[in-house]
N, C-alpha and C positions, 0 to 999 in steps of 0.2 A: 378496627382502624384500617382504612383503605390506604394502600401505598400508592403514591403518585408516580406514574411512569413518564419517562422522558426518552424520546428517540434521539440517539446521537448518530451523526453522519460522519463517515470517514472516506476520503479519497484514497484509492488504492492504485498501485502501479504493478501490473503483471508483466513479467519479463520471461519469455520462453528461454529455456536453457539448452545449450547445444547437445547435452547428453539426454535431453528429454525433461519434461516437467516444467513447472513454472515457479519462479521466485516472486514473492509478493512483498512489497514495501508499503508501509503506512507513513507517508511523509510527516504528518502532524504528530506522530508518536515516535520520536527519535530512537532508533535501534530496534523498532518493531518490524522484524523481517521474518518471513517463513517461507516454506516450500511445499509444493504438492506435486505428485506424479502426474496428475490430470488437472484440468481447470477446475473441475468440481471439487477435487480434494484440496486444491490450493485455496478455494473459497472457504471451505470448512476450516482449514488450518488457520487462515487469517482471522476468522471469527474467534477461534480459540485464543490466538495470540493477542488480539485486541482485548478480550475479556481478562486475560492474565495481566496485561499491561495496566488496564484500568483498575484492577484490584490492587496492584502494587501502588499506584498513585493514591488510591483511597487510603490504603494502609499507612502511607507516609504523610497523609494530610495535604497532598498536593492537589492543585486544581485539575479538573478533567477537561481537556480540550475537545472540540468538535469542529467539523468542517461544514456546519450547517449553512454558513453564508459564503462559502467559497465554491468555485467551480474549476474544472480542469478543461484545458483546451490544447490543441496542437497547432503548430505553425509549420508550413512547408518552406524549406530553404532551397532555392535553386543554386546549387553549388556548381563550380566550374567542373569540366570533365576531369581535369587533373586532380582536383580535390576529391571528387567522387571516387576516382581510382584509388587514392590513398586510403580513404575511409573503408572501401570494400576490402582492401588487403590488410587492414590494421588488425 
């Protein structure tokens, strides 16, 4: 019997940490957060974290979400000089 495979897609947020390394958040999987000392390690760690999260969802009979039909974008906000200074020193 052949097992049917499905590709799942997840948006990731990589945040560089002041002490080095990267924290990775998977927004569509609440609480799925990991860390890697390098970008390559962070990518490996987030794959492992997602697999563990999905296995837990399957074990508990919960539906498995995917970001197949979503996308991520950014927007630039032109802040006043005063606000920019506050954000820099926050």
